[in-house]
DOGUVEX-630231 format. One record per residue (C-alpha): x negated, y negated, z negated; residue number from 1. Coordinates in steps of 0.05 Angstrom, whole numbers, always signed. Example, Ala and Ser with C-alpha at 12.3 -4.5 7.8 and 13.67 -1.06 7.14 Angstrom:
<pts>
[[-246; +90; -156]; 1]
[[-273; +21; -143]; 2]
</pts>
This chain:
<pts>
[[+3206; +3436; -1900]; 1]
[[+3194; +3416; -1971]; 2]
[[+3130; +3458; -1973]; 3]
[[+3105; +3424; -1910]; 4]
[[+3118; +3355; -1939]; 5]
[[+3082; +3375; -2003]; 6]
[[+3022; +3403; -1966]; 7]
[[+3019; +3340; -1922]; 8]
[[+3022; +3295; -1984]; 9]
[[+2966; +3333; -2018]; 10]
[[+2923; +3329; -1955]; 11]
[[+2935; +3254; -1948]; 12]
[[+2917; +3243; -2021]; 13]
[[+2853; +3283; -2014]; 14]
[[+2831; +3244; -1952]; 15]
[[+2847; +3177; -1985]; 16]
[[+2808; +3196; -2048]; 17]
[[+2748; +3220; -2007]; 18]
[[+2749; +3156; -1965]; 19]
[[+2751; +3113; -2028]; 20]
[[+2692; +3150; -2056]; 21]
[[+2652; +3143; -1992]; 22]
[[+2667; +3068; -1985]; 23]
[[+2609; +3024; -2008]; 24]
[[+2619; +2990; -2075]; 25]
[[+2623; +2914; -2072]; 26]
[[+2566; +2876; -2105]; 27]
[[+2582; +2839; -2169]; 28]
[[+2602; +2766; -2155]; 29]
[[+2554; +2707; -2159]; 30]
[[+2564; +2673; -2226]; 31]
[[+2565; +2597; -2225]; 32]
[[+2561; +2556; -2289]; 33]
[[+2538; +2489; -2313]; 34]
[[+2557; +2423; -2346]; 35]
[[+2566; +2348; -2337]; 36]
[[+2552; +2297; -2392]; 37]
[[+2557; +2223; -2403]; 38]
[[+2547; +2179; -2465]; 39]
[[+2547; +2110; -2497]; 40]
[[+2492; +2091; -2545]; 41]
[[+2484; +2031; -2591]; 42]
[[+2422; +2014; -2632]; 43]
[[+2443; +1976; -2694]; 44]
[[+2381; +1932; -2690]; 45]
[[+2403; +1913; -2619]; 46]
[[+2331; +1926; -2597]; 47]
[[+2322; +1938; -2522]; 48]
[[+2254; +1948; -2490]; 49]
[[+2252; +1896; -2433]; 50]
[[+2214; +1943; -2386]; 51]
[[+2254; +2006; -2396]; 52]
[[+2320; +1986; -2429]; 53]
[[+2307; +2037; -2483]; 54]
[[+2327; +2029; -2555]; 55]
[[+2285; +2045; -2617]; 56]
[[+2297; +2120; -2622]; 57]
[[+2275; +2153; -2558]; 58]
[[+2271; +2228; -2569]; 59]
[[+2273; +2257; -2498]; 60]
[[+2345; +2239; -2478]; 61]
[[+2400; +2187; -2492]; 62]
[[+2351; +2129; -2495]; 63]
[[+2389; +2069; -2465]; 64]
[[+2413; +2014; -2511]; 65]
[[+2485; +1988; -2509]; 66]
[[+2499; +2023; -2443]; 67]
[[+2549; +2073; -2416]; 68]
[[+2500; +2122; -2386]; 69]
[[+2497; +2190; -2352]; 70]
[[+2461; +2252; -2374]; 71]
[[+2460; +2302; -2317]; 72]
[[+2499; +2352; -2277]; 73]
[[+2471; +2421; -2290]; 74]
[[+2484; +2476; -2239]; 75]
[[+2466; +2548; -2255]; 76]
[[+2470; +2610; -2210]; 77]
[[+2459; +2682; -2230]; 78]
[[+2472; +2750; -2203]; 79]
[[+2454; +2822; -2220]; 80]
[[+2459; +2881; -2173]; 81]
[[+2438; +2947; -2203]; 82]
[[+2374; +2936; -2241]; 83]
[[+2353; +2871; -2206]; 84]
[[+2376; +2801; -2225]; 85]
[[+2360; +2729; -2212]; 86]
[[+2374; +2662; -2247]; 87]
[[+2369; +2594; -2214]; 88]
[[+2387; +2529; -2249]; 89]
[[+2379; +2458; -2223]; 90]
[[+2395; +2392; -2258]; 91]
[[+2409; +2324; -2227]; 92]
[[+2407; +2259; -2267]; 93]
[[+2364; +2223; -2319]; 94]
[[+2365; +2280; -2368]; 95]
[[+2331; +2323; -2315]; 96]
[[+2289; +2266; -2288]; 97]
[[+2255; +2257; -2355]; 98]
[[+2224; +2325; -2346]; 99]
[[+2206; +2319; -2272]; 100]
[[+2169; +2252; -2276]; 101]
[[+2103; +2283; -2303]; 102]
[[+2102; +2332; -2244]; 103]
[[+2130; +2287; -2189]; 104]
[[+2097; +2224; -2163]; 105]
[[+2164; +2199; -2138]; 106]
[[+2201; +2210; -2204]; 107]
[[+2253; +2254; -2170]; 108]
[[+2322; +2253; -2202]; 109]
[[+2327; +2329; -2200]; 110]
[[+2292; +2383; -2240]; 111]
[[+2287; +2458; -2236]; 112]
[[+2309; +2485; -2303]; 113]
[[+2303; +2559; -2289]; 114]
[[+2281; +2599; -2228]; 115]
[[+2263; +2671; -2242]; 116]
[[+2277; +2743; -2224]; 117]
[[+2281; +2804; -2269]; 118]
[[+2283; +2879; -2263]; 119]
[[+2304; +2932; -2313]; 120]
[[+2249; +2985; -2312]; 121]
[[+2289; +3024; -2363]; 122]
[[+2351; +3013; -2404]; 123]
[[+2308; +2981; -2458]; 124]
[[+2250; +2948; -2420]; 125]
[[+2257; +2889; -2372]; 126]
[[+2205; +2850; -2333]; 127]
[[+2218; +2777; -2317]; 128]
[[+2176; +2730; -2274]; 129]
[[+2183; +2657; -2253]; 130]
[[+2198; +2589; -2285]; 131]
[[+2238; +2596; -2349]; 132]
[[+2267; +2553; -2404]; 133]
[[+2220; +2559; -2463]; 134]
[[+2230; +2611; -2517]; 135]
[[+2202; +2561; -2568]; 136]
[[+2248; +2521; -2614]; 137]
[[+2320; +2514; -2638]; 138]
[[+2345; +2463; -2588]; 139]
[[+2349; +2467; -2512]; 140]
[[+2353; +2419; -2452]; 141]
[[+2426; +2430; -2435]; 142]
[[+2473; +2392; -2482]; 143]
[[+2520; +2452; -2480]; 144]
[[+2469; +2492; -2520]; 145]
[[+2461; +2441; -2576]; 146]
[[+2507; +2417; -2631]; 147]
[[+2474; +2348; -2635]; 148]
[[+2472; +2305; -2573]; 149]
[[+2406; +2271; -2589]; 150]
[[+2346; +2317; -2598]; 151]
[[+2295; +2330; -2652]; 152]
[[+2222; +2310; -2655]; 153]
[[+2204; +2383; -2655]; 154]
[[+2241; +2393; -2590]; 155]
[[+2210; +2331; -2557]; 156]
[[+2139; +2350; -2575]; 157]
[[+2144; +2424; -2559]; 158]
[[+2149; +2457; -2490]; 159]
[[+2212; +2451; -2447]; 160]
[[+2194; +2506; -2398]; 161]
[[+2142; +2559; -2387]; 162]
[[+2124; +2593; -2322]; 163]
[[+2097; +2663; -2325]; 164]
[[+2110; +2738; -2328]; 165]
[[+2140; +2771; -2390]; 166]
[[+2165; +2838; -2412]; 167]
[[+2220; +2849; -2463]; 168]
[[+2232; +2914; -2501]; 169]
[[+2298; +2922; -2538]; 170]
[[+2291; +2970; -2597]; 171]
[[+2363; +2961; -2617]; 172]
[[+2416; +2907; -2625]; 173]
[[+2377; +2886; -2687]; 174]
[[+2306; +2879; -2659]; 175]
[[+2269; +2865; -2595]; 176]
[[+2199; +2843; -2574]; 177]
[[+2178; +2798; -2517]; 178]
[[+2106; +2787; -2494]; 179]
[[+2077; +2754; -2432]; 180]
[[+2026; +2712; -2397]; 181]
[[+2042; +2640; -2378]; 182]
[[+2015; +2579; -2342]; 183]
[[+1962; +2540; -2379]; 184]
[[+2005; +2476; -2377]; 185]
[[+2075; +2468; -2405]; 186]
[[+2135; +2443; -2364]; 187]
[[+2105; +2457; -2296]; 188]
[[+2114; +2513; -2246]; 189]
[[+2045; +2498; -2219]; 190]
[[+1983; +2517; -2259]; 191]
[[+1932; +2463; -2274]; 192]
[[+1875; +2512; -2279]; 193]
[[+1900; +2584; -2287]; 194]
[[+1948; +2631; -2321]; 195]
[[+1914; +2631; -2388]; 196]
[[+1967; +2626; -2442]; 197]
[[+1996; +2683; -2482]; 198]
[[+2066; +2682; -2512]; 199]
[[+2107; +2728; -2554]; 200]
[[+2174; +2730; -2590]; 201]
[[+2200; +2778; -2642]; 202]
[[+2276; +2778; -2649]; 203]
[[+2308; +2805; -2713]; 204]
[[+2380; +2808; -2736]; 205]
[[+2377; +2837; -2807]; 206]
[[+2452; +2831; -2820]; 207]
[[+2514; +2812; -2780]; 208]
[[+2514; +2738; -2764]; 209]
[[+2440; +2727; -2780]; 210]
[[+2389; +2719; -2724]; 211]
[[+2315; +2702; -2729]; 212]
[[+2261; +2689; -2676]; 213]
[[+2187; +2689; -2692]; 214]
[[+2151; +2655; -2634]; 215]
[[+2079; +2640; -2613]; 216]
[[+2047; +2611; -2551]; 217]
[[+1972; +2599; -2547]; 218]
[[+1923; +2578; -2494]; 219]
[[+1857; +2541; -2484]; 220]
[[+1892; +2484; -2448]; 221]
[[+1960; +2480; -2483]; 222]
[[+1937; +2495; -2553]; 223]
[[+1973; +2540; -2602]; 224]
[[+2044; +2533; -2629]; 225]
[[+2077; +2578; -2681]; 226]
[[+2152; +2571; -2686]; 227]
[[+2207; +2601; -2729]; 228]
[[+2280; +2594; -2709]; 229]
[[+2336; +2624; -2750]; 230]
[[+2411; +2616; -2758]; 231]
[[+2460; +2650; -2805]; 232]
[[+2536; +2648; -2796]; 233]
[[+2549; +2653; -2871]; 234]
[[+2624; +2648; -2866]; 235]
[[+2673; +2638; -2808]; 236]
[[+2669; +2563; -2823]; 237]
[[+2597; +2552; -2846]; 238]
[[+2533; +2562; -2807]; 239]
[[+2462; +2545; -2829]; 240]
[[+2402; +2540; -2782]; 241]
[[+2328; +2526; -2792]; 242]
[[+2271; +2509; -2745]; 243]
[[+2199; +2504; -2769]; 244]
[[+2138; +2496; -2724]; 245]
[[+2065; +2477; -2724]; 246]
[[+2023; +2461; -2663]; 247]
[[+1947; +2455; -2659]; 248]
[[+1919; +2419; -2599]; 249]
[[+1859; +2451; -2564]; 250]
[[+1788; +2432; -2585]; 251]
[[+1810; +2406; -2654]; 252]
[[+1849; +2351; -2622]; 253]
[[+1903; +2345; -2676]; 254]
[[+1974; +2369; -2669]; 255]
[[+2039; +2366; -2707]; 256]
[[+2082; +2404; -2756]; 257]
[[+2154; +2398; -2779]; 258]
[[+2218; +2429; -2803]; 259]
[[+2291; +2416; -2786]; 260]
[[+2353; +2440; -2822]; 261]
[[+2421; +2449; -2788]; 262]
[[+2481; +2459; -2834]; 263]
[[+2547; +2460; -2797]; 264]
[[+2619; +2468; -2820]; 265]
[[+2682; +2478; -2780]; 266]
[[+2741; +2437; -2806]; 267]
[[+2788; +2471; -2756]; 268]
[[+2786; +2509; -2691]; 269]
[[+2774; +2444; -2653]; 270]
[[+2734; +2399; -2701]; 271]
[[+2668; +2413; -2734]; 272]
[[+2613; +2373; -2768]; 273]
[[+2538; +2382; -2772]; 274]
[[+2478; +2349; -2804]; 275]
[[+2408; +2354; -2777]; 276]
[[+2355; +2336; -2828]; 277]
[[+2284; +2335; -2800]; 278]
[[+2214; +2321; -2826]; 279]
[[+2160; +2314; -2773]; 280]
[[+2086; +2297; -2781]; 281]
[[+2026; +2288; -2735]; 282]
[[+1964; +2323; -2761]; 283]
[[+1897; +2294; -2782]; 284]
[[+1927; +2238; -2823]; 285]
[[+1977; +2217; -2770]; 286]
[[+2045; +2185; -2783]; 287]
[[+2106; +2222; -2806]; 288]
[[+2181; +2212; -2798]; 289]
[[+2245; +2233; -2834]; 290]
[[+2307; +2235; -2790]; 291]
[[+2380; +2248; -2808]; 292]
[[+2433; +2259; -2755]; 293]
[[+2507; +2267; -2772]; 294]
[[+2547; +2296; -2714]; 295]
[[+2617; +2319; -2700]; 296]
[[+2641; +2364; -2643]; 297]
[[+2713; +2353; -2622]; 298]
[[+2735; +2405; -2570]; 299]
[[+2791; +2400; -2519]; 300]
[[+2784; +2461; -2476]; 301]
[[+2719; +2457; -2436]; 302]
[[+2708; +2384; -2458]; 303]
[[+2670; +2368; -2522]; 304]
[[+2670; +2297; -2549]; 305]
[[+2609; +2283; -2594]; 306]
[[+2607; +2223; -2640]; 307]
[[+2539; +2217; -2675]; 308]
[[+2503; +2172; -2725]; 309]
[[+2428; +2176; -2734]; 310]
[[+2377; +2145; -2781]; 311]
[[+2302; +2153; -2772]; 312]
[[+2248; +2127; -2819]; 313]
[[+2173; +2130; -2805]; 314]
[[+2119; +2118; -2858]; 315]
[[+2090; +2065; -2813]; 316]
[[+2120; +2005; -2776]; 317]
[[+2087; +2018; -2708]; 318]
[[+2146; +2053; -2675]; 319]
[[+2209; +2011; -2685]; 320]
[[+2231; +1938; -2679]; 321]
[[+2284; +1902; -2720]; 322]
[[+2338; +1854; -2695]; 323]
[[+2287; +1797; -2694]; 324]
[[+2235; +1837; -2656]; 325]
[[+2189; +1849; -2715]; 326]
[[+2158; +1916; -2731]; 327]
[[+2198; +1959; -2779]; 328]
[[+2195; +2030; -2807]; 329]
[[+2268; +2049; -2796]; 330]
[[+2320; +2050; -2741]; 331]
[[+2392; +2073; -2735]; 332]
[[+2439; +2086; -2677]; 333]
[[+2508; +2109; -2657]; 334]
[[+2523; +2155; -2598]; 335]
[[+2588; +2176; -2567]; 336]
[[+2579; +2231; -2516]; 337]
[[+2625; +2273; -2473]; 338]
[[+2602; +2342; -2448]; 339]
[[+2643; +2383; -2399]; 340]
[[+2622; +2456; -2391]; 341]
[[+2643; +2501; -2334]; 342]
</pts>
């Protein structure tokens, strides 16, 4: 009897194991991520543009004066099954609307941040095609990816997104190379004329904690930008980043150049401080600006509270207004932002 029970148990176990092996494997789950942000901003000159409500310093986002304002809700979807993957990301709110206005006659309050597919041809080589957040620069659109809440002049004047087809080859965890062809115009998933820009990125990580990206994008319509982005986690508490770029407009139409430094120090596991010091200049004798932004990140789980003080000074008085409405070279502001990531 015992032998029969033993044989029956072995048979049942064999059938169960075979059935489990034959059953189709479930696809990996759809990954949902994103963020929500809101802020208060105060320009110390109390200047408010009567037509827009904007204060003096208007670098891309967080422009309203003496107002409790919203940034955006950012929703991202991604999934990978086998060697094929997709990423879709959509933003709703003024932070996204700023980007969609040039491409939308209605000024829609939504914007496609990313929409692309990719395929791993080998373990080291991946092809990606679609509309992608740019590979140029240190700062990004989503506030979750930045330490400072306000953005730099280098970020504002460079591309936000590039549509195209690129290939990335990973040599090792210390080096990779991306190269691709992109739309002639920045920040648009529709080509103005044709796909005529070339872009490339060399990634290097010489030592643990140090990453560097050497970037270039060039085209007859968009001009040519060279960009270096690097960051080094020197100690557990201290990080230092650098972004340097130069852009030449097509047909000798001028351009810009600049450099930004990002020292950051962690006072504890929940509180850190960072200073962004930037020098930015328009070419061909154009104006220049020095900007200093002192920021703190205070974390409470997925919520980050960001108090920030910023001082900008141009070498000309054509950009800012003082408290009496007269032209001035300098402006300062305070921002208190809250960013919730999920």
